[in-house]
LODO-651778 format. One line per field, with one value per residue: residue in one letter; x, y, z of N, C-alpha, C in turn. Coordinates in pm, whole numbers, plus 32768, in hexadecimal, padded with zeros to 4 digits. Atoms other than C-alpha are relative to their C-alpha. Layout:
r (A, ...)
n_xx (X, ...)
n_yy (Y, ...)
n_zz (Z, ...)
ca_xx (X, ...)
ca_yy (Y, ...)
ca_zz (Z, ...)
c_xx (X, ...)
c_yy (Y, ...)
c_zz (Z, ...)
This chain:
r (M, C, H, Y, I, G, D, T, Q, N, G, K, K, Q, G, K, G, K, L, L, F, S, D, G, S, Y, Y, E, G, D, F, K, D, D, L, Y, T, G, V, G, T, L, H, L, K, E, Y, R, Y, V, G, E, F, F, N, G, K, K, Q, G, K, G, K, I, E, Y, F, A, E, K, K, V, Y, E, G, E, F, M, D, D, L, P, S, G, F, G, K, E, I, Y, E, N, G, V, I, Y, E, G, F, F, M, N, G, K, K, H, N, K, G, K, L, T, L, A, N, G, G, E, Y, I, G, E, F, K, N, D, S, L, E, G, N, G, Y, F, K, W, N, D, T, K, N, Y, K, G, Q, W, K, D, N, C, I, D, G, F, G, V, F, T, D, G, D, K, K, Y, I, G, Y, F, K, K, D, L, K, N, G, L, G, A, N, Y, Y, V, N, N, N, V, Y, I, V, S, R, W, K, E, D, K, I, E, D, G, I, S, I, V, F, D, R, E, G, K, E, D, I, V, K, I, Q, N, N, I, I, A, I, K, Y, T, E, E, E, V, L, N, N, R, I, K, E, S, V, S, Y, L, D, L, K, R, F, Y, D, E, K, I, F, S, V, F, Y, C, N, I, T, F, E)
n_xx (8015, 8045, 8017, 807F, 8016, 8086, 8070, 8022, 8078, 8003, 7F87, 7FF9, 7FF2, 8087, 7FFC, 7F91, 7F7F, 7F98, 7FBD, 7F7E, 7FC2, 7F6E, 7FBF, 801E, 808A, 805B, 808C, 802F, 808C, 8068, 8000, 8073, 7FE4, 7F78, 7FF7, 8010, 808C, 8018, 7FA9, 7F76, 7F91, 7FAC, 7F87, 7FAA, 7F93, 8036, 8062, 8038, 8091, 804A, 808E, 8059, 7FE4, 8068, 7FD0, 7F74, 7FEA, 8025, 8089, 803E, 7FB7, 7F77, 7F9A, 7F8A, 7F8E, 7FA8, 7F7C, 7FB7, 8048, 8006, 8089, 8059, 808E, 805C, 8088, 8043, 7FBA, 804C, 7FA7, 7F74, 7FDD, 8056, 807B, 8060, 7FD3, 7F87, 7FA6, 7F77, 7FA5, 7F76, 7F9D, 7FDE, 806A, 8074, 806E, 8079, 8070, 806F, 8022, 7FA0, 8031, 7F90, 7F82, 7FE7, 8060, 806B, 807C, 7FED, 7F9D, 7FBA, 7F6F, 7FB9, 7F72, 7FA4, 7FED, 807D, 8063, 806F, 8060, 8078, 804E, 8009, 7F87, 8012, 7F83, 7F94, 7FEE, 8069, 8053, 808B, 8012, 7FB6, 7FD3, 7F74, 7FD8, 7F70, 7FEF, 807A, 802F, 7FF7, 804B, 8047, 8073, 8030, 7FE9, 7F76, 7FE9, 7F73, 7FB6, 7FF7, 8079, 802A, 8090, 8033, 7FE5, 7FE6, 7F7B, 7FF6, 7F7B, 800C, 8075, 801D, 8047, 801B, 8074, 8005, 7FD5, 7F73, 7FD0, 7F7D, 7FD3, 7FF8, 807F, 801D, 808E, 8039, 7FEE, 8007, 7FB1, 8050, 7FAF, 805B, 7FFC, 8041, 8082, 8001, 7FE4, 7FCF, 801A, 7FAC, 7FE0, 7F77, 7FBD, 7F83, 7FE9, 7FF5, 807A, 7FF9, 8025, 8090, 803E, 8022, 8070, 7FF2, 8080, 7FEE, 8086, 8015, 7FDC, 806A, 8022, 8037, 7FA2, 7F92, 7F91, 7F86, 7F94, 802B, 8024, 8042, 807F, 8032, 8091, 8037, 804D, 8090, 803B, 7FF4, 805B, 7FCB, 7F8E, 8039, 802D, 7F91, 7FA5, 804B, 802A, 7F99, 7F9C, 801F, 801C, 7FC7, 8036, 7FA1, 8043, 7FB4, 7FA3, 7FFF, 8085, 801D, 8068, 7FD4, 8039, 7FEA, 7F9B, 8007, 7F77, 7FD6, 7FD7, 8069, 801C, 8071, 8060)
n_yy (806B, 7FDB, 8070, 7FED, 8048, 7FE3, 8059, 801F, 8050, 802F, 7FD7, 7F6D, 7FB5, 7FE4, 7FE8, 7FAD, 802C, 7F9D, 8018, 7FC0, 7FEF, 800F, 7F80, 7FDC, 7FD1, 8069, 7FE6, 8052, 7FE4, 805A, 802C, 8049, 802D, 7FD6, 7F6E, 7FB3, 7FD8, 7FF3, 7F9C, 802D, 7FA1, 8012, 7FB0, 8002, 7F9E, 7F7A, 7FD6, 8062, 7FED, 8051, 7FE4, 8061, 802C, 804E, 803A, 7FDF, 7F70, 7FAD, 7FD0, 7FEB, 7F9F, 8028, 7F9A, 801D, 7FA8, 7FFD, 7FE4, 7F9A, 7F80, 7FDA, 7FD9, 806A, 7FEF, 8057, 7FE7, 8062, 802E, 8046, 8031, 7FEC, 7F73, 7FAE, 7FD0, 7FE8, 7F9D, 8025, 7F99, 8014, 7FAF, 8002, 7FED, 7F72, 7FB9, 7FEA, 805D, 7FF8, 8053, 7FEF, 806E, 802C, 8057, 803E, 7FDC, 7F70, 7FA9, 7FE4, 7FD4, 7F9E, 8022, 7F96, 800E, 7FA9, 7FFC, 7FFD, 7F75, 7FD0, 7FE4, 8060, 7FFC, 8052, 7FF5, 806D, 8031, 8055, 8045, 7FD0, 7F6F, 7FA7, 7FE0, 7FEF, 7F93, 8019, 7F92, 8010, 7FA1, 7FFA, 7FDB, 7FC6, 7F8A, 8016, 8077, 7FFB, 8058, 7FFA, 806E, 802D, 805D, 802C, 7FC9, 7F6E, 7FAF, 7FF4, 7FEF, 7F93, 8013, 7F8F, 8008, 7FA0, 7FEE, 7F93, 7FAA, 7FF7, 8073, 8000, 8052, 8004, 8073, 8022, 8063, 8034, 7FB4, 7F71, 7FBC, 7FFA, 7FE6, 7F96, 8014, 7F89, 7FF6, 7FC6, 7FCF, 800C, 7F89, 7F90, 802F, 7FDA, 8068, 7FD1, 806A, 7FEF, 8077, 8029, 8062, 802D, 7FB7, 7F70, 7FBF, 7FDE, 7F77, 7FEF, 7FB8, 8046, 7FC1, 8002, 7FFE, 7FD4, 8008, 7F95, 7F81, 7F9C, 7FDE, 8070, 8022, 7FA1, 802E, 7FE6, 7FF6, 8024, 808D, 8030, 7FBF, 801F, 8004, 8022, 807D, 7FF5, 807E, 8021, 7FB0, 7F7A, 8006, 800F, 7F7D, 7FA2, 8029, 8009, 8085, 803B, 8042, 808E, 8024, 807E, 8021, 803F, 801B, 8069, 7FC0, 803D, 8009, 7F7D, 7FC0, 7F75, 7FB4, 8035, 7FAB, 7FDC, 7FE6, 7FF4, 7F74, 7FBD, 7F71, 7FD5, 7FA1)
n_zz (7FA0, 7F85, 7FA4, 7FB6, 7F83, 7FD1, 801B, 808B, 8017, 808A, 8044, 800B, 7F83, 7FCF, 7F70, 7FD1, 8030, 801B, 807F, 7FFC, 8082, 7FFC, 7FE1, 7F76, 7FF6, 7FD3, 7FDE, 7F92, 7FE3, 8031, 808B, 8033, 8088, 8024, 800A, 7F86, 7FEC, 7F71, 7FC1, 8000, 800A, 8075, 7FED, 8075, 7FF8, 8016, 7F9C, 7FA2, 7FF8, 7F9F, 8012, 803F, 8089, 8044, 807E, 8018, 8007, 7F8C, 8013, 7F7E, 7FAD, 7FE4, 7FE8, 804F, 7FEE, 8074, 7FC8, 804D, 7FFA, 7F72, 7FDF, 7FD0, 8023, 7FB8, 802E, 8054, 8078, 8068, 806A, 7FDB, 7FF5, 7FAB, 8041, 7F96, 7F9E, 7FB9, 7FCB, 802D, 7FAE, 802E, 7F96, 7FF6, 7FBA, 8056, 7FE2, 8051, 7FD2, 805C, 805A, 8064, 806B, 8049, 7FC3, 8005, 7FBC, 8060, 7FBF, 7F95, 7F9B, 7FB7, 8009, 7FA1, 8022, 7F8F, 7FD1, 7FC4, 8067, 7FFD, 806F, 7FED, 807A, 8060, 8040, 8075, 8025, 7FAA, 800C, 7FD1, 8075, 7FD9, 7F9F, 7F86, 7FAA, 7FD7, 7F99, 7FEB, 7F73, 7FC6, 804A, 8090, 8028, 8081, 800C, 8089, 805D, 8016, 806E, 8009, 7F8E, 800C, 7FF7, 808C, 8003, 7FAC, 7F72, 7FA6, 7FC2, 7F92, 7FC6, 7F9F, 8012, 808F, 8034, 8090, 8021, 8091, 804E, 8002, 805E, 7FD6, 7F8A, 801B, 801A, 808F, 8014, 7FAC, 7F71, 7FAC, 7F85, 7F95, 7F91, 7F8D, 7FAA, 8044, 8032, 808D, 8063, 8081, 8061, 8076, 804E, 7FE2, 8055, 7FC2, 7F82, 8016, 8032, 808E, 8023, 8004, 7F92, 7F85, 7FB9, 7F6F, 7FB9, 7F77, 7FC5, 7F9E, 803E, 8000, 808A, 804D, 806A, 8003, 8052, 7FB6, 8062, 8086, 8009, 7F86, 7FE2, 7F7A, 7FFB, 7F7D, 8000, 8010, 802B, 808E, 8050, 8008, 805C, 8086, 8030, 800A, 8068, 807D, 8029, 8056, 7FAC, 7FED, 7F74, 7FD3, 7F7D, 7FA3, 7F81, 7FBF, 7FA4, 7F7C, 7FC5, 7FC8, 8051, 7FFC, 806E, 8086, 803D, 808E, 802B, 808C, 8014, 7FB5, 8014, 7FAC, 803B)
ca_xx (DECE, DDE7, DD9D, DC49, DC04, DA99, D945, D8E3, D7AF, D79D, D8FF, D8C1, D91F, D7E8, D7C5, D8EA, DA48, DB8C, DC24, DD9A, DE4B, DFBB, E006, DF89, DE2E, DD04, DB8C, DAF3, D980, D847, D839, D71E, D753, D8C6, D87C, D8A1, D73B, D6DC, D7CE, D945, DA98, DB56, DCBD, DD7A, DEB1, DDD9, DCD5, DC33, DAB9, D9DC, D86A, D75F, D789, D6A0, D707, D876, D84C, D841, D6D1, D60E, D6B4, D829, D968, DA96, DBEF, DCB2, DE25, DEB9, DDAA, DDB8, DC40, DB2B, D9CA, D8AF, D752, D68E, D71C, D693, D74E, D89A, D88A, D80F, D6A8, D59B, D5D9, D730, D848, D9A8, DAC3, DC1E, DD57, DD90, DC49, DB5E, DA08, D8E9, D798, D682, D61E, D6F7, D6B8, D7AB, D8BB, D89A, D7F7, D6A7, D562, D557, D66D, D748, D8BC, D994, DAF6, DC27, DC3D, DAD7, DA2E, D8DF, D801, D69B, D5E0, D5D9, D6EB, D712, D820, D8FD, D8D9, D81A, D6F9, D595, D521, D5FB, D67B, D7F1, D877, D9E3, D9CB, D8D3, D8BE, D8F9, D804, D74E, D5F4, D58A, D5DA, D718, D7AB, D8ED, D95E, D931, D837, D768, D60A, D538, D59A, D5E4, D74D, D781, D8CB, D8A9, D7C4, D7C3, D6E1, D6D1, D586, D58E, D62A, D77C, D847, D968, D98D, D981, D864, D7C5, D679, D58F, D5DA, D5B9, D6B4, D5FE, D6A6, D603, D674, D5F2, D4C4, D51A, D510, D5E0, D564, D652, D6AA, D7E8, D8E3, D9F9, D9D9, D9DF, D8C2, D87F, D862, D705, D61C, D607, D4D6, D4EE, D3BE, D3B3, D289, D2C2, D328, D268, D276, D1A5, D293, D3EA, D4F4, D640, D733, D729, D70F, D667, D4FC, D477, D30E, D253, D1BE, D058, CF65, CF64, CE3A, CEE1, D020, CF4D, CEC4, D019, D0CF, D066, CFB4, D0DB, D1AD, D1C5, D153, D212, D16C, D25E, D161, D24F, D314, D334, D20D, D208, D112, D1CE, D164, D145, D258, D244, D384, D3F3, D442, D381, D2E1, D1E8, D0B4)
ca_yy (384A, 3855, 377F, 3751, 36F0, 36C7, 3630, 3589, 34EA, 3419, 347B, 35F0, 36EF, 3713, 37AD, 383F, 383E, 38EE, 390C, 3959, 39E4, 39BB, 3B30, 3B30, 3BB5, 3AFE, 3AEA, 3A70, 3A4C, 39B8, 38EF, 386F, 379E, 37F9, 3971, 3A76, 3A9B, 3B18, 3BD1, 3BC8, 3C73, 3C9F, 3D12, 3D64, 3E32, 3F5B, 3F5A, 3EAA, 3E7B, 3E01, 3DD9, 3D30, 3C6D, 3BD6, 3AEB, 3B40, 3CBA, 3DC3, 3E0C, 3E98, 3F4B, 3F4E, 4008, 4020, 40B4, 411A, 410F, 41E2, 42EE, 42F6, 4305, 423A, 420C, 4182, 4156, 40A5, 3FDB, 3F58, 3E7E, 3EA5, 4024, 412A, 4170, 4206, 42C8, 42CD, 438D, 43B9, 4433, 4490, 448C, 45FF, 465C, 4675, 45D6, 458C, 450F, 44D1, 4401, 433B, 4291, 419E, 4201, 4379, 4492, 44C6, 4575, 462C, 463D, 4706, 473D, 47C8, 4836, 4823, 49A0, 49BB, 4A04, 495A, 4904, 4889, 4836, 4767, 4696, 45E8, 44E5, 4562, 46D2, 47F1, 4814, 4891, 496E, 4999, 4A72, 4AA4, 4B4C, 4BBB, 4C5E, 4D1D, 4E45, 4DAC, 4CBF, 4C6C, 4BDC, 4B7D, 4AAA, 49E1, 4922, 4853, 48CD, 4A3A, 4B47, 4B48, 4BCF, 4CA9, 4CE4, 4DC8, 4E06, 4EB1, 4F3D, 5009, 5134, 50FF, 5019, 4FBF, 4F3C, 4EC2, 4DDE, 4D2D, 4C61, 4B88, 4C46, 4D9E, 4E9A, 4E7D, 4F11, 4FEC, 501E, 510E, 5176, 51B8, 528D, 5236, 5368, 545B, 5388, 53C0, 52D4, 5312, 5244, 520C, 5120, 5058, 4F98, 4ECC, 4F85, 50E1, 51D5, 51F4, 5344, 53CC, 5446, 53D3, 5418, 5477, 5420, 54DF, 547F, 55A1, 56AF, 57F5, 582B, 5755, 5762, 5807, 57E9, 57C5, 5786, 5737, 55C5, 55B2, 5601, 5619, 55B7, 55BD, 546D, 5459, 5349, 52A2, 536A, 54B8, 5455, 53EF, 5550, 55F6, 5530, 5540, 5417, 53E5, 5370, 51F6, 514A, 5040, 4F95, 4F54, 4EF1, 4DD6, 4ED5, 4DF1, 4DEF, 4F63, 4FC2, 5108, 517F, 512A, 51B3, 526D, 5274, 52EB, 543E, 5505, 5653, 5720, 57ED)
ca_zz (79DA, 7B05, 7C32, 7CD6, 7E3C, 7EA3, 7E68, 7D22, 7C90, 7B53, 7AFE, 7B1F, 7C25, 7CFD, 7E56, 7F17, 7E8A, 7E34, 7CD8, 7CD1, 7B9C, 7B42, 7B6B, 7CD3, 7C84, 7D15, 7D3C, 7E7E, 7EB9, 7E21, 7CDE, 7C08, 7ACE, 7AC9, 7AD7, 7BE7, 7C66, 7DBE, 7EA3, 7E81, 7E71, 7D2B, 7D57, 7C15, 7BCC, 7B61, 7C75, 7D9B, 7D9A, 7EB5, 7E72, 7DA6, 7C61, 7B60, 7A46, 7A6E, 7A74, 7B82, 7BAD, 7CD2, 7DF3, 7E2D, 7E78, 7D91, 7DCB, 7C94, 7CE6, 7BCA, 7BD2, 7D4F, 7D77, 7E19, 7D95, 7E67, 7DE0, 7CD1, 7BAE, 7A66, 7969, 7A20, 7A2E, 7B27, 7ABF, 7B9A, 7CDA, 7D7A, 7E1F, 7D95, 7E74, 7DF3, 7EC6, 7E79, 7F26, 7DFD, 7E44, 7D58, 7DD0, 7CD9, 7BAF, 7ABE, 7971, 78CD, 79BF, 798E, 7A50, 79AD, 7A0F, 7B5E, 7C5D, 7D46, 7D0A, 7E24, 7DCB, 7EA9, 7EBB, 7F3F, 7DF2, 7DC3, 7C9A, 7CBE, 7B82, 7A47, 79A7, 7858, 7810, 792E, 78C9, 7968, 7875, 789E, 79BC, 7AEC, 7C07, 7C40, 7D77, 7D7F, 7ED6, 7FB1, 7EC0, 7D67, 7CC0, 7B7C, 7B42, 79E5, 78B6, 7873, 774D, 773A, 7893, 7829, 7882, 7745, 7710, 77F6, 7960, 7A85, 7AF0, 7C40, 7CBF, 7DFC, 7DC2, 7C47, 7B86, 7A15, 7991, 782B, 772B, 771F, 7626, 769F, 77EA, 7742, 7735, 75DC, 756E, 7636, 77A4, 78C6, 79CD, 7B14, 7C1F, 7D6A, 7E2F, 7D26, 7CC4, 7B55, 7A29, 78EF, 77CA, 76A5, 758D, 75CF, 74FD, 759F, 76EC, 764E, 760E, 749B, 73F3, 7411, 751E, 7684, 775B, 78C9, 799F, 7AE6, 7BBB, 7CA8, 7BB0, 7BAE, 7A36, 794E, 7827, 782B, 771D, 77D1, 76B1, 7541, 7581, 76D6, 7724, 7888, 78C0, 7A07, 7A61, 79E4, 798C, 7838, 77BF, 780B, 7757, 762E, 7614, 762C, 7521, 73B2, 7319, 722C, 7352, 7362, 74A1, 755B, 7680, 779C, 78A1, 78E5, 79AE, 7AD7, 7BCB, 7C07, 7AF2, 7AC2, 796D, 77FF, 7721, 75D6, 750F, 73B5, 731C, 7419, 73C5, 7488, 7435)
c_xx (7FB9, 7FE4, 7F84, 7FFB, 7F72, 7F98, 7FEC, 7F7F, 7FFA, 8076, 8011, 8012, 7F76, 8004, 8073, 8084, 8061, 8049, 8080, 803B, 8098, 8048, 7FE5, 7F75, 7FA6, 7F70, 7FDA, 7F71, 7FA2, 8010, 7F79, 801B, 8083, 8014, 7FF5, 7F6D, 7FE1, 8055, 808E, 8063, 8054, 8076, 805A, 806F, 7FCB, 7FA6, 7FDC, 7F6C, 7FC4, 7F6C, 7FB7, 8028, 7F85, 8037, 808D, 8021, 7FD9, 7F76, 7FB9, 8050, 808C, 805B, 807E, 806B, 805A, 808B, 8048, 7FBE, 7FF5, 7F75, 7FB0, 7F72, 7FAF, 7F72, 7FCC, 8051, 7F9E, 8062, 8091, 8028, 7FA7, 7F8A, 7F94, 803A, 807D, 8051, 808F, 805A, 808E, 805E, 8022, 7F92, 7F85, 7F97, 7F8D, 7F97, 7F89, 7FEF, 806E, 7FB6, 8078, 8087, 8021, 7F95, 7F97, 7F7E, 8025, 8066, 803D, 8095, 8041, 8095, 8057, 8012, 7F81, 7F96, 7F97, 7FA3, 7F8D, 7FAB, 8007, 8088, 7FD9, 8087, 807A, 8016, 7F8D, 7FAF, 7F6D, 7FF5, 804A, 802A, 808F, 8024, 8097, 8020, 7F7F, 7FC8, 7FFE, 7FBA, 7FBD, 7F8D, 7FC9, 8026, 8095, 8005, 8095, 8057, 8013, 7F79, 7FD4, 7F68, 7FD8, 801E, 8019, 8086, 800C, 808E, 7FFB, 7F82, 7FDD, 7FBF, 7FED, 7F90, 7FF5, 803A, 8098, 801C, 808D, 8041, 8009, 7F75, 7FEF, 7F6B, 7FD1, 8014, 8000, 8060, 7FA9, 805D, 7FA5, 7FF9, 7FB6, 7F76, 7FEC, 8021, 8033, 7FF5, 804E, 8003, 8094, 8034, 8087, 8029, 8010, 7F7D, 8014, 7FDE, 7F69, 7FCF, 7FE9, 7F8E, 8018, 7F75, 801B, 7F77, 7FE4, 8024, 7F8B, 7FD5, 7FCB, 8061, 806C, 8070, 8082, 8076, 7FCA, 7FCF, 7FC0, 7F82, 7FD3, 7F69, 7FD3, 7FB1, 7F6B, 7FCA, 8008, 7FAA, 8034, 8076, 7FD0, 7FDB, 8075, 8062, 7FB2, 7FE1, 8069, 806B, 7FD8, 7FF4, 803F, 7FD1, 806B, 7FBE, 8044, 8067, 7FEA, 7F72, 7FCD, 7F95, 8019, 7FBB, 800B, 8056, 7FE2, 808D, 8009, 8036, 7F94, 7FF5, 7F86, 7FA7, 8035)
c_yy (8037, 7F83, 801F, 7FA8, 8020, 7F9B, 7FEC, 7FB1, 7FDE, 8036, 8096, 803F, 802B, 800E, 805D, 7FCD, 8073, 7FD7, 8052, 8005, 8002, 8081, 802F, 8038, 7F8D, 8032, 7FA2, 8025, 7F98, 7FE2, 7FC0, 7FDD, 8037, 8097, 8041, 802C, 7FFC, 8070, 7FCD, 8072, 7FDB, 805E, 7FEB, 8067, 808E, 8031, 7F8D, 8020, 7FA0, 8021, 7F91, 7FE5, 7FB9, 7FD1, 802F, 8093, 8045, 8039, 8004, 8067, 7FCC, 8076, 7FD7, 806A, 7FF4, 802E, 8071, 8088, 8036, 8037, 7F85, 8022, 7F9C, 8022, 7F8F, 7FE1, 7FBD, 7FD8, 8026, 8091, 8048, 8037, 8008, 8067, 7FCF, 8077, 7FDD, 8060, 7FEE, 801C, 8094, 8055, 801E, 7F93, 8019, 7FA2, 801A, 7F86, 7FE6, 7FB1, 7FCE, 8030, 8094, 804E, 802C, 801D, 805D, 7FD0, 807A, 7FE3, 8065, 7FF7, 800A, 808B, 803B, 8025, 7F92, 8014, 7FA2, 8010, 7F86, 7FE2, 7FB0, 7FC6, 803B, 8097, 804B, 802A, 7FFF, 8078, 7FDF, 807E, 7FE3, 8070, 7FFA, 801E, 8044, 8073, 7FEC, 7F7F, 8016, 7F9C, 800B, 7F85, 7FE6, 7FA5, 7FDF, 8042, 8096, 8041, 801F, 8003, 8074, 7FE5, 8081, 7FEA, 806F, 8002, 8079, 8050, 8012, 7F7D, 8010, 7F9E, 7FFD, 7F81, 7FF1, 7F9E, 7FD8, 8059, 8097, 803A, 800D, 800F, 806E, 7FE0, 8082, 7FF4, 8047, 8026, 800E, 8081, 8076, 7FDD, 8025, 7F87, 8042, 7F8C, 801B, 7F7F, 7FE3, 7FA1, 7FE1, 8059, 8097, 8037, 8027, 8093, 800A, 8047, 7FA3, 804C, 7FF3, 800A, 8022, 8006, 8071, 808A, 8062, 8025, 7F85, 7FD2, 806C, 7FC6, 8026, 8014, 7FD7, 7F6F, 7FC7, 8052, 7FD7, 8008, 7FD9, 7F80, 801E, 7F7A, 7FF1, 805B, 808F, 8005, 7FF4, 8087, 805E, 7FDC, 7FE6, 7F6F, 7FBB, 7FB6, 7F6F, 7FE2, 7F7A, 7FE6, 7FBC, 7FEB, 7F8E, 803B, 7FCD, 7FF8, 808A, 804E, 8097, 8054, 7FB0, 8065, 8018, 8021, 8005, 808D, 8059, 8094, 8022, 8062, 808F)
c_zz (807C, 8051, 8054, 807C, 802D, 7FD5, 7F69, 7FFA, 7F6B, 7FAF, 7FF0, 808A, 802D, 8097, 8022, 7FC8, 7FEA, 7F80, 7FFD, 7F74, 800F, 8024, 808E, 8013, 802E, 8008, 8070, 8021, 7FC7, 7F6B, 7FDE, 7F6E, 7FCB, 7FFC, 8089, 8009, 8095, 8036, 8001, 7FFA, 7F86, 800C, 7F86, 8010, 7FF8, 8070, 805E, 8012, 8067, 7FF0, 7FB9, 7F6F, 7FC8, 7F79, 7FDB, 7FF9, 8082, 7FE6, 8086, 804D, 801E, 8016, 7FB5, 8017, 7F86, 802E, 7FB5, 800C, 808D, 8024, 802A, 7FD7, 8051, 7FD6, 7FAA, 7F82, 7FA1, 7F92, 8018, 8017, 8065, 7FAF, 8069, 8060, 8047, 802E, 7FDA, 804D, 7FCB, 8075, 8014, 803F, 7FAD, 801D, 7F9F, 803A, 7FA6, 7FA8, 7F99, 7F94, 7FB0, 8032, 8004, 804C, 7F9B, 804C, 8074, 8067, 8041, 7FFC, 805E, 7FE1, 807D, 8039, 803C, 7F9B, 7FFA, 7F88, 8021, 7F83, 7FA8, 7FC1, 7F83, 7FD8, 8046, 7FF9, 8042, 7F86, 8027, 805C, 8081, 8048, 802C, 8061, 8012, 8092, 802F, 7FAD, 7F68, 7FD9, 7F78, 8004, 7F73, 7FB0, 7FEB, 7F85, 7FFA, 806B, 7FFA, 801C, 7F72, 7FFA, 805B, 8094, 804A, 8045, 8067, 8036, 805B, 7FEA, 7F6C, 7FD1, 7F69, 7FE4, 7F68, 7FC6, 7FFE, 7F8D, 802A, 806A, 7FEB, 7FE7, 7F69, 7FEC, 805B, 8093, 804C, 8075, 8068, 8072, 807A, 804F, 7FC2, 7FC9, 7F6C, 7FA9, 7F80, 7F9E, 7F80, 7FB0, 8011, 7F95, 803E, 8075, 7FF0, 7FC9, 7F6F, 7FEB, 7FF4, 807B, 8077, 8043, 8095, 803F, 8091, 8041, 8062, 7FC7, 7FFC, 7F73, 7FB8, 7F95, 7FFA, 7FAA, 8046, 7FA1, 7F79, 7FF8, 807D, 8019, 808C, 8001, 808D, 7FF5, 7FF5, 7FD4, 7F69, 7FA9, 7FED, 7F9F, 7F70, 7FC5, 7FE5, 7F90, 7F80, 7FDB, 7FAA, 804F, 8015, 8095, 8021, 808F, 8055, 8088, 804A, 8060, 808E, 8036, 8027, 7FB4, 7FF7, 7F95, 7F80, 7FB5, 7F6D, 7FD4, 7F68, 7FEF, 803A, 7FDB, 8052, 7FB6, 800E)
């Protein structure tokens, strides 16, 4: 049961009016041909919306407060759902500002956590997915690829004076990657599996080392930083080549990795 108070035309709700429902919910605002169209307020048990409507649906710009989720969204709507650019604020301090599609975070946006953490990048269906930058604090951050809210793909993880440049799978180091020690200006390149270095050979690149090639241990080789052409001459042709020029923006070096032997 519902009760309408307001303008009518040809037996239909038309113009300004208020529609009251038996449970105490109501709509107040503009009508056209019996439908919410224009600007109005819709107050239900689940939420309160103030904004634009078209053909009975939330469409255009508006603001909605979800009572159970304790969050407020303000921005663009399409077919009753947040779609387009908007801002979502949770009572616990979490804030998202960016794009939505069908009610979910999608495309580019910025997520600020209650503890000060911050993510700027791409989203897909409410998840961190694509390319993005996450900052835990002033010294710990990650820039790279994400999938299903996990670090996944190629990226750069920085924690104080240490930096890992390489590949990840579900938040763990997986594949080829380099640990960079800022204070010593040294890169250690290894193959990783589930955050652990696999058996095999790691390569140490020291851009300021005095020795060109020095064998340190059975499984670690130290190589002075040189250009790609010089490295080519020092490693046998049988060694496979992996191009890691994606190593951030620093254009450090290209990496050779496999069962390494020397002339």
